[in-house]
N, CA, C and O atoms as a printed pandas DataFrame, in Angstrom:
     atom_number atom_name residue_name chain_id  residue_number  x_coord  y_coord  z_coord
0              1         N          MET        A               1    6.125   -6.712   -1.335
1              2        CA          MET        A               1    5.194   -6.962   -2.397
2              3         C          MET        A               1    4.536   -5.640   -2.739
3              4         O          MET        A               1    4.155   -4.878   -1.851
4              5         N          VAL        A               2    4.403   -5.373   -4.025
5              6        CA          VAL        A               2    3.821   -4.114   -4.479
6              7         C          VAL        A               2    2.637   -4.421   -5.384
7              8         O          VAL        A               2    2.726   -5.255   -6.285
8              9         N          GLY        A               3    1.536   -3.741   -5.131
9             10        CA          GLY        A               3    0.350   -3.857   -5.977
10            11         C          GLY        A               3   -0.039   -2.485   -6.481
11            12         O          GLY        A               3    0.349   -1.469   -5.906
12            13         N          LEU        A               4   -0.797   -2.457   -7.542
13            14        CA          LEU        A               4   -1.281   -1.200   -8.097
14            15         C          LEU        A               4   -2.338   -0.601   -7.177
15            16         O          LEU        A               4   -3.178   -1.329   -6.646
16            17         N          TRP        A               5   -2.310    0.695   -6.985
17            18        CA          TRP        A               5   -3.268    1.391   -6.123
18            19         C          TRP        A               5   -4.607    1.456   -6.867
19            20         O          TRP        A               5   -5.035    2.520   -7.314
20            21         N          SER        A               6   -5.246    0.311   -6.984
21            22        CA          SER        A               6   -6.452    0.201   -7.798
22            23         C          SER        A               6   -7.581   -0.483   -7.035
23            24         O          SER        A               6   -7.364   -1.139   -6.016
24            25         N          ALA        A               7   -8.779   -0.311   -7.553
25            26        CA          ALA        A               7   -9.961   -0.927   -6.937
26            27         C          ALA        A               7   -9.835   -2.446   -6.905
27            28         O          ALA        A               7  -10.188   -3.073   -5.906
28            29         N          GLU        A               8   -9.332   -3.049   -7.990
29            30        CA          GLU        A               8   -9.258   -4.507   -8.017
30            31         C          GLU        A               8   -8.251   -5.059   -7.017
31            32         O          GLU        A               8   -8.506   -6.096   -6.405
32            33         N          VAL        A               9   -7.122   -4.397   -6.836
33            34        CA          VAL        A               9   -6.124   -4.869   -5.868
34            35         C          VAL        A               9   -6.613   -4.625   -4.442
35            36         O          VAL        A               9   -6.473   -5.496   -3.583
36            37         N          ILE        A              10   -7.181   -3.460   -4.188
37            38        CA          ILE        A              10   -7.686   -3.163   -2.846
38            39         C          ILE        A              10   -8.757   -4.171   -2.452
39            40         O          ILE        A              10   -8.765   -4.655   -1.320
40            41         N          HIS        A              11   -9.647   -4.487   -3.360
41            42        CA          HIS        A              11  -10.695   -5.473   -3.081
42            43         C          HIS        A              11  -10.089   -6.827   -2.713
43            44         O          HIS        A              11  -10.519   -7.452   -1.743
44            45         N          MET        A              12   -9.104   -7.281   -3.471
45            46        CA          MET        A              12   -8.458   -8.559   -3.209
46            47         C          MET        A              12   -7.750   -8.561   -1.852
47            48         O          MET        A              12   -7.848   -9.533   -1.103
48            49         N          VAL        A              13   -7.042   -7.484   -1.535
49            50        CA          VAL        A              13   -6.319   -7.405   -0.262
50            51         C          VAL        A              13   -7.294   -7.444    0.907
51            52         O          VAL        A              13   -7.046   -8.125    1.903
52            53         N          ARG        A              14   -8.389   -6.726    0.793
53            54        CA          ARG        A              14   -9.362   -6.711    1.890
54            55         C          ARG        A              14  -10.031   -8.065    2.070
55            56         O          ARG        A              14  -10.345   -8.449    3.196
56            57         N          LEU        A              15  -10.256   -8.798    0.977
57            58        CA          LEU        A              15  -10.831  -10.138    1.086
58            59         C          LEU        A              15   -9.863  -11.129    1.721
59            60         O          LEU        A              15  -10.287  -12.058    2.409
60            61         N          ARG        A              16   -8.565  -10.936    1.492
61            62        CA          ARG        A              16   -7.542  -11.877    1.943
62            63         C          ARG        A              16   -6.577  -11.236    2.932
63            64         O          ARG        A              16   -5.369  -11.461    2.863
64            65         N          GLN        A              17   -7.109  -10.444    3.846
65            66        CA          GLN        A              17   -6.279   -9.714    4.811
66            67         C          GLN        A              17   -5.324  -10.621    5.571
67            68         O          GLN        A              17   -4.143  -10.302    5.715
68            69         N          ALA        A              18   -5.822  -11.736    6.052
69            70        CA          ALA        A              18   -4.985  -12.633    6.857
70            71         C          ALA        A              18   -3.797  -13.139    6.051
71            72         O          ALA        A              18   -2.687  -13.231    6.575
72            73         N          SER        A              19   -4.015  -13.462    4.805
73            74        CA          SER        A              19   -2.913  -13.943    3.955
74            75         C          SER        A              19   -1.874  -12.849    3.745
75            76         O          SER        A              19   -0.674  -13.108    3.840
76            77         N          PHE        A              20   -2.320  -11.637    3.463
77            78        CA          PHE        A              20   -1.379  -10.544    3.239
78            79         C          PHE        A              20   -0.617  -10.200    4.518
79            80         O          PHE        A              20    0.574   -9.892    4.470
80            81         N          ARG        A              21   -1.300  -10.253    5.653
81            82        CA          ARG        A              21   -0.609   -9.985    6.920
82            83         C          ARG        A              21    0.430  -11.065    7.226
83            84         O          ARG        A              21    1.496  -10.766    7.764
84            85         N          ALA        A              22    0.122  -12.317    6.884
85            86        CA          ALA        A              22    1.068  -13.411    7.128
86            87         C          ALA        A              22    2.276  -13.316    6.196
87            88         O          ALA        A              22    3.407  -13.552    6.620
88            89         N          LEU        A              23    2.040  -12.972    4.933
89            90        CA          LEU        A              23    3.131  -12.895    3.955
90            91         C          LEU        A              23    3.955  -11.616    4.076
91            92         O          LEU        A              23    5.146  -11.607    3.766
92            93         N          CYS        A              24    3.318  -10.542    4.526
93            94        CA          CYS        A              24    3.968   -9.231    4.579
94            95         C          CYS        A              24    3.759   -8.609    5.961
95            96         O          CYS        A              24    3.024   -7.630    6.088
96            97         N          PRO        A              25    4.389   -9.160    6.988
97            98        CA          PRO        A              25    4.117   -8.705    8.352
98            99         C          PRO        A              25    4.776   -7.390    8.752
99           100         O          PRO        A              25    4.398   -6.800    9.764
100          101         N          ASP        A              26    5.743   -6.925    7.987
101          102        CA          ASP        A              26    6.491   -5.735    8.391
102          103         C          ASP        A              26    5.779   -4.447    7.978
103          104         O          ASP        A              26    5.084   -4.421    6.963
104          105         N          PRO        A              27    5.948   -3.385    8.757
105          106        CA          PRO        A              27    5.328   -2.105    8.398
106          107         C          PRO        A              27    5.971   -1.519    7.141
107          108         O          PRO        A              27    7.110   -1.846    6.805
108          109         N          ASP        A              28    5.243   -0.669    6.464
109          110        CA          ASP        A              28    5.725   -0.102    5.208
110          111         C          ASP        A              28    6.848    0.910    5.387
111          112         O          ASP        A              28    7.446    1.326    4.395
112          113         N          ARG        A              29    7.157    1.320    6.606
113          114        CA          ARG        A              29    8.235    2.308    6.795
114          115         C          ARG        A              29    9.587    1.754    6.344
115          116         O          ARG        A              29   10.446    2.525    5.915
116          117         N          ARG        A              30    9.799    0.430    6.431
117          118        CA          ARG        A              30   11.063   -0.141    5.936
118          119         C          ARG        A              30   11.131   -0.038    4.413
119          120         O          ARG        A              30   12.193    0.224    3.848
120          121         N          PHE        A              31   10.004   -0.243    3.762
121          122        CA          PHE        A              31    9.954   -0.074    2.305
122          123         C          PHE        A              31   10.207    1.388    1.946
123          124         O          PHE        A              31   10.961    1.684    1.019
124          125         N          ALA        A              32    9.572    2.299    2.686
125          126        CA          ALA        A              32    9.741    3.729    2.422
126          127         C          ALA        A              32   11.201    4.144    2.570
127          128         O          ALA        A              32   11.701    4.947    1.783
128          129         N          ALA        A              33   11.880    3.606    3.567
129          130        CA          ALA        A              33   13.298    3.918    3.754
130          131         C          ALA        A              33   14.114    3.427    2.559
131          132         O          ALA        A              33   14.968    4.147    2.041
132          133         N          TRP        A              34   13.843    2.208    2.132
133          134        CA          TRP        A              34   14.559    1.654    0.969
134          135         C          TRP        A              34   14.275    2.497   -0.267
135          136         O          TRP        A              34   15.189    2.819   -1.026
136          137         N          GLN        A              35   13.004    2.856   -0.472
137          138        CA          GLN        A              35   12.607    3.618   -1.653
138          139         C          GLN        A              35   13.263    4.999   -1.676
139          140         O          GLN        A              35   13.552    5.526   -2.750
140          141         N          SER        A              36   13.495    5.577   -0.522
141          142        CA          SER        A              36   14.106    6.909   -0.472
142          143         C          SER        A              36   15.632    6.854   -0.557
143          144         O          SER        A              36   16.290    7.894   -0.552
144          145         N          GLY        A              37   16.191    5.655   -0.635
145          146        CA          GLY        A              37   17.631    5.523   -0.809
146          147         C          GLY        A              37   18.423    5.334    0.460
147          148         O          GLY        A              37   19.652    5.277    0.414
148          149         N          ARG        A              38   17.751    5.234    1.602
149          150        CA          ARG        A              38   18.472    4.994    2.850
150          151         C          ARG        A              38   18.929    3.541    2.918
151          152         O          ARG        A              38   18.252    2.660    2.387
152          153         N          PRO        A              39   20.038    3.282    3.546
153          154        CA          PRO        A              39   20.517    1.902    3.662
154          155         C          PRO        A              39   19.489    1.038    4.404
155          156         O          PRO        A              39   18.836    1.507    5.337
156          157         N          PRO        A              40   19.350   -0.208    3.991
157          158        CA          PRO        A              40   18.377   -1.083    4.659
158          159         C          PRO        A              40   18.799   -1.417    6.083
159          160         O          PRO        A              40   19.986   -1.463    6.407
160          161         N          ASP        A              41   17.794   -1.649    6.924
161          162        CA          ASP        A              41   18.072   -2.165    8.262
162          163         C          ASP        A              41   18.666   -3.557    8.101
163          164         O          ASP        A              41   18.558   -4.171    7.040
164          165         N          SER        A              42   19.280   -4.036    9.142
165          166        CA          SER        A              42   19.814   -5.390    9.055
166          167         C          SER        A              42   18.664   -6.385    8.993
167          168         O          SER        A              42   17.574   -6.113    9.498
168          169         N          GLY        A              43   18.903   -7.521    8.383
169          170        CA          GLY        A              43   17.886   -8.564    8.280
170          171         C          GLY        A              43   16.981   -8.379    7.076
171          172         O          GLY        A              43   17.140   -7.446    6.288
172          173         N          ASN        A              44   16.047   -9.274    6.956
173          174        CA          ASN        A              44   15.094   -9.256    5.851
174          175         C          ASN        A              44   13.813   -8.546    6.268
175          176         O          ASN        A              44   13.514   -8.410    7.454
176          177         N          SER        A              45   13.083   -8.106    5.287
177          178        CA          SER        A              45   11.815   -7.436    5.541
178          179         C          SER        A              45   10.808   -7.851    4.481
179          180         O          SER        A              45   11.163   -8.038    3.317
180          181         N          SER        A              46    9.567   -7.993    4.881
181          182        CA          SER        A              46    8.480   -8.312    3.951
182          183         C          SER        A              46    7.325   -7.364    4.209
183          184         O          SER        A              46    6.611   -7.493    5.204
184          185         N          SER        A              47    7.148   -6.422    3.315
185          186        CA          SER        A              47    6.096   -5.419    3.440
186          187         C          SER        A              47    5.198   -5.475    2.216
187          188         O          SER        A              47    5.584   -5.991    1.167
188          189         N          PHE        A              48    3.995   -4.938    2.365
189          190        CA          PHE        A              48    3.085   -4.777    1.234
190          191         C          PHE        A              48    2.781   -3.302    1.086
191          192         O          PHE        A              48    2.504   -2.618    2.071
192          193         N          VAL        A              49    2.830   -2.807   -0.143
193          194        CA          VAL        A              49    2.434   -1.436   -0.429
194          195         C          VAL        A              49    1.652   -1.388   -1.724
195          196         O          VAL        A              49    1.834   -2.215   -2.617
196          197         N          LEU        A              50    0.778   -0.401   -1.804
197          198        CA          LEU        A              50    0.142   -0.068   -3.067
198          199         C          LEU        A              50    0.972    1.041   -3.690
199          200         O          LEU        A              50    1.468    1.920   -2.986
200          201         N          LEU        A              51    1.122    1.002   -4.996
201          202        CA          LEU        A              51    1.893    2.006   -5.732
202          203         C          LEU        A              51    0.990    2.708   -6.735
203          204         O          LEU        A              51    0.238    2.064   -7.466
204          205         N          ASP        A              52    1.070    4.017   -6.760
205          206        CA          ASP        A              52    0.384    4.801   -7.782
206          207         C          ASP        A              52    1.446    5.367   -8.719
207          208         O          ASP        A              52    2.098    6.356   -8.383
208          209         N          PRO        A              53    1.630    4.753   -9.892
209          210        CA          PRO        A              53    2.671    5.230  -10.806
210          211         C          PRO        A              53    2.343    6.583  -11.424
211          212         O          PRO        A              53    3.196    7.199  -12.062
212          213         N          LEU        A              54    1.111    7.047  -11.237
213          214        CA          LEU        A              54    0.697    8.324  -11.810
214          215         C          LEU        A              54    0.629    9.444  -10.776
215          216         O          LEU        A              54    0.197   10.553  -11.092
216          217         N          ALA        A              55    1.049    9.164   -9.545
217          218        CA          ALA        A              55    1.003   10.175   -8.483
218          219         C          ALA        A              55    1.843   11.381   -8.884
219          220         O          ALA        A              55    2.909   11.253   -9.487
220          221         N          SER        A              56    1.332   12.550   -8.530
221          222        CA          SER        A              56    2.076   13.768   -8.856
222          223         C          SER        A              56    1.913   14.777   -7.724
223          224         O          SER        A              56    1.014   14.667   -6.891
224          225         N          GLY        A              57    2.792   15.745   -7.720
225          226        CA          GLY        A              57    2.719   16.796   -6.711
226          227         C          GLY        A              57    2.840   16.243   -5.307
227          228         O          GLY        A              57    3.781   15.513   -4.995
228          229         N          ARG        A              58    1.892   16.589   -4.466
229          230        CA          ARG        A              58    1.923   16.167   -3.062
230          231         C          ARG        A              58    1.243   14.825   -2.816
231          232         O          ARG        A              58    1.168   14.377   -1.673
232          233         N          GLN        A              59    0.752   14.186   -3.855
233          234        CA          GLN        A              59    0.105   12.886   -3.690
234          235         C          GLN        A              59    1.118   11.840   -3.243
235          236         O          GLN        A              59    2.242   11.787   -3.742
236          237         N          ALA        A              60    0.700   11.013   -2.298
237          238        CA          ALA        A              60    1.566    9.914   -1.874
238          239         C          ALA        A              60    1.715    8.934   -3.028
239          240         O          ALA        A              60    0.755    8.667   -3.750
240          241         N          ARG        A              61    2.908    8.405   -3.200
241          242        CA          ARG        A              61    3.165    7.436   -4.266
242          243         C          ARG        A              61    2.855    6.016   -3.799
243          244         O          ARG        A              61    2.496    5.156   -4.603
244          245         N          THR        A              62    2.997    5.775   -2.492
245          246        CA          THR        A              62    2.726    4.449   -1.940
246          247         C          THR        A              62    1.915    4.575   -0.654
247          248         O          THR        A              62    1.876    5.625   -0.012
248          249         N          VAL        A              63    1.275    3.472   -0.309
249          250        CA          VAL        A              63    0.535    3.375    0.946
250          251         C          VAL        A              63    0.666    1.932    1.428
251          252         O          VAL        A              63    0.664    0.996    0.629
252          253         N          GLY        A              64    0.779    1.767    2.743
253          254        CA          GLY        A              64    1.002    0.439    3.311
254          255         C          GLY        A              64   -0.268   -0.357    3.573
255          256         O          GLY        A              64   -1.384    0.138    3.421
256          257         N          LEU        A              65   -0.061   -1.599    3.970
257          258        CA          LEU        A              65   -1.142   -2.555    4.184
258          259         C          LEU        A              65   -2.180   -2.056    5.179
259          260         O          LEU        A              65   -3.378   -2.211    4.941
260          261         N          GLU        A              66   -1.756   -1.466    6.274
261          262        CA          GLU        A              66   -2.716   -1.011    7.282
262          263         C          GLU        A              66   -3.677    0.026    6.720
263          264         O          GLU        A              66   -4.871   -0.010    7.019
264          265         N          ARG        A              67   -3.177    0.937    5.920
265          266        CA          ARG        A              67   -4.050    1.941    5.303
266          267         C          ARG        A              67   -5.004    1.307    4.306
267          268         O          ARG        A              67   -6.142    1.755    4.164
268          269         N          VAL        A              68   -4.549    0.265    3.613
269          270        CA          VAL        A              68   -5.422   -0.431    2.662
270          271         C          VAL        A              68   -6.587   -1.058    3.416
271          272         O          VAL        A              68   -7.747   -0.895    3.035
272          273         N          VAL        A              69   -6.269   -1.772    4.481
273          274        CA          VAL        A              69   -7.284   -2.452    5.277
274          275         C          VAL        A              69   -8.219   -1.439    5.940
275          276         O          VAL        A              69   -9.418   -1.688    6.071
276          277         N          ASP        A              70   -7.668   -0.303    6.354
277          278        CA          ASP        A              70   -8.465    0.718    7.054
278          279         C          ASP        A              70   -9.372    1.534    6.135
279          280         O          ASP        A              70  -10.173    2.333    6.620
280          281         N          GLY        A              71   -9.263    1.350    4.831
281          282        CA          GLY        A              71  -10.226    2.002    3.950
282          283         C          GLY        A              71   -9.690    3.020    2.968
283          284         O          GLY        A              71  -10.434    3.902    2.541
284          285         N          VAL        A              72   -8.415    2.926    2.594
285          286        CA          VAL        A              72   -7.902    3.858    1.597
286          287         C          VAL        A              72   -8.730    3.702    0.309
287          288         O          VAL        A              72   -9.157    2.602   -0.040
288          289         N          ARG        A              73   -8.941    4.814   -0.378
289          290        CA          ARG        A              73   -9.739    4.789   -1.603
290          291         C          ARG        A              73   -8.859    4.504   -2.819
291          292         O          ARG        A              73   -7.711    4.945   -2.873
292          293         N          PRO        A              74   -9.391    3.773   -3.785
293          294        CA          PRO        A              74   -8.607    3.487   -4.996
294          295         C          PRO        A              74   -8.404    4.736   -5.844
295          296         O          PRO        A              74   -9.229    5.649   -5.844
296          297         N          ARG        A              75   -7.302    4.755   -6.556
297          298        CA          ARG        A              75   -7.026    5.861   -7.471
298          299         C          ARG        A              75   -7.233    5.445   -8.922
299          300         O          ARG        A              75   -7.402    6.292   -9.799
300          301         N          LEU        A              76   -7.219    4.153   -9.167
301          302        CA          LEU        A              76   -7.403    3.608  -10.510
302          303         C          LEU        A              76   -8.414    2.469  -10.445
303          304         O          LEU        A              76   -8.636    1.900   -9.376
304          305         N          ARG        A              77   -9.030    2.131  -11.583
305          306        CA          ARG        A              77   -9.950    0.988  -11.598
306          307         C          ARG        A              77   -9.187   -0.319  -11.583
307          308         O          ARG        A              77   -9.524   -1.233  -10.831
308          309         N          GLY        A              78   -8.160   -0.410  -12.412
309          310        CA          GLY        A              78   -7.396   -1.647  -12.512
310          311         C          GLY        A              78   -6.173   -1.462  -13.380
311          312         O          GLY        A              78   -5.822   -0.343  -13.754
312          313         N          TYR        A              79   -5.523   -2.580  -13.699
313          314        CA          TYR        A              79   -4.295   -2.528  -14.470
314          315         C          TYR        A              79   -4.513   -1.992  -15.878
315          316         O          TYR        A              79   -3.667   -1.262  -16.394
316          317         N          ALA        A              80   -5.624   -2.335  -16.504
317          318        CA          ALA        A              80   -5.898   -1.838  -17.854
318          319         C          ALA        A              80   -6.040   -0.315  -17.843
319          320         O          ALA        A              80   -5.540    0.364  -18.740
320          321         N          ASP        A              81   -6.713    0.215  -16.840
321          322        CA          ASP        A              81   -6.870    1.658  -16.691
322          323         C          ASP        A              81   -5.502    2.324  -16.535
323          324         O          ASP        A              81   -5.233    3.339  -17.178
324          325         N          ALA        A              82   -4.651    1.772  -15.699
325          326        CA          ALA        A              82   -3.311    2.329  -15.496
326          327         C          ALA        A              82   -2.497    2.281  -16.781
327          328         O          ALA        A              82   -1.828    3.251  -17.135
328          329         N          ALA        A              83   -2.555    1.159  -17.472
329          330        CA          ALA        A              83   -1.798    1.022  -18.724
330          331         C          ALA        A              83   -2.257    2.049  -19.753
331          332         O          ALA        A              83   -1.433    2.647  -20.447
332          333         N          GLU        A              84   -3.554    2.254  -19.853
333          334        CA          GLU        A              84   -4.086    3.230  -20.812
334          335         C          GLU        A              84   -3.652    4.638  -20.445
335          336         O          GLU        A              84   -3.269    5.411  -21.323
336          337         N          ARG        A              85   -3.704    4.983  -19.177
337          338        CA          ARG        A              85   -3.292    6.337  -18.762
338          339         C          ARG        A              85   -1.794    6.549  -18.992
339          340         O          ARG        A              85   -1.376    7.622  -19.429
340          341         N          LEU        A              86   -1.001    5.540  -18.702
341          342        CA          LEU        A              86    0.445    5.648  -18.929
342          343         C          LEU        A              86    0.746    5.766  -20.428
343          344         O          LEU        A              86    1.633    6.521  -20.828
344          345         N          ARG        A              87    0.008    5.022  -21.250
345          346        CA          ARG        A              87    0.198    5.072  -22.704
346          347         C          ARG        A              87   -0.115    6.484  -23.217
347          348         O          ARG        A              87    0.602    7.009  -24.069
348          349         N          ARG        A              88   -1.174    7.088  -22.703
349          350        CA          ARG        A              88   -1.558    8.433  -23.147
350          351         C          ARG        A              88   -0.542    9.490  -22.736
351          352         O          ARG        A              88   -0.441   10.539  -23.371
352          353         N          MET        A              89    0.214    9.213  -21.672
353          354        CA          MET        A              89    1.211   10.187  -21.212
354          355         C          MET        A              89    2.422   10.246  -22.134
355          356         O          MET        A              89    3.157   11.234  -22.131
356          357         N          HIS        A              90    2.633    9.203  -22.918
357          358        CA          HIS        A              90    3.845    9.158  -23.749
358          359         C          HIS        A              90    3.548    9.265  -25.192
359          360         O          HIS        A              90    4.464    9.243  -26.014
């Protein structure tokens, strides 16, 4: 499951930590492997990550559930903010 690296998503995840942990019990390293093009491990995986579609340079593009719960800071306010920034880029 992927959510926007935003204040509204982070707030929701922190309020519903138990639900996200139950639905997405696997660490984000399996997602990172898939995203980098490595073949998937055998079996199914359910991970949660935040995605920053505007990340550049050395900024991480994704962060896993544990970092969200531990206090990662939002990069965007919400989906409308992301849409506006993406629109301005093109």
